[in-house]
N, C-alpha and C positions, 0 to 999 in steps of 0.2 A: 351819302353820309348825312345824317340828320343834324339839326342845329344843336341839340343837347349833347350828342356825343362829340361834336366838333369843339365844344367849349368845356367839356367835363374836366379834362386834364388841366387846362389853365386855371379853372376855378379851384381845383384841388391844390395846385402849387401855391396859389395865393392864400388859400386857407391854411396850409401848412406853414407858410411864412408868418402869417399873423399869429398863429398858435405858438410858434417858437418865440416870437417876440413877446407875447404875453407871459409865457413861462419864464423867459429871461428877466423880464421886469419884476415879476412876482418874487423870483429868487433873489434878485438884487435888493428889493425892498425888505424882504424878511431878513436877509443877511445884515442890512444896515440897522434895522431895529434891534436885532440880537447883539450887534456890536456896540450900539449905544447903551443897551441895558447892561452890558458887561462892565462898562466903566462908570456906571452910576453909583453913587454912594449907597451902600447896602446891597448891591448886586454884584455877583461875579468877583472881580478883583478889587473893587474899591470898597474900603471900609466906611463906616459912618462918618469918621472924622478926617478922611484922607483928602476930600475935595477934588477927586479925580474925575470930575464930570466933563467929558470931552463934548465938543459941540456937534460932532457928526462922525459917522463911520466912513464917509467918502475919503477922508484924509488918509486913513490907514487900511481900509477894507480891501481896496483893489490892488495894493502893492504898486507895481510899476505899470499897471494898466493891462497886463497880460493875464487876465483871469478867465475862468470858464464862462462866467456870465457875459463878459465883454466880447469874447469870441463868438458865443452863441448869439448875442444881440446883433453883431455884425453880419453873421451868416443869415440870420432871420430877416434882416432888412434887405439884404441882397436877394434872397429867395422871394420875398414879398414884392420887390420892385420888378423882378423878372416875371413873376406871375401876373402882375397887373398889366405890364406891357404886353405880354403874350395874350392875356385875356382881351385887351383892347384890340389887338390885331386880329384875333379870332372872331370877335364880334363884328369887326369891320368887314371881314371877308365872308361872313355868313350870308347865304343866298337870300334869306327873307328877313332882313333886319329892318322892319318898318316901325 
């Protein structure tokens, strides 16, 4: 078994975990920006004189913490950690790691 095929799957698992984490973070960031814009005066629900400018979307955006982005982020971190550990073990066991 060659060294590249020995480490191909751990690299792939690590890359998938990092990709899922990036998607989760981007989704969370865009959602927060949209939530803030919704309560700004002149946008969405706040009129020009309402003064409904909230300080952040984290207060209301995630509800009780059981959101799709939170679950996806948790799964992504677990997959990335498993991939990194597996990759480390695979590189350690490789026959010609000089």
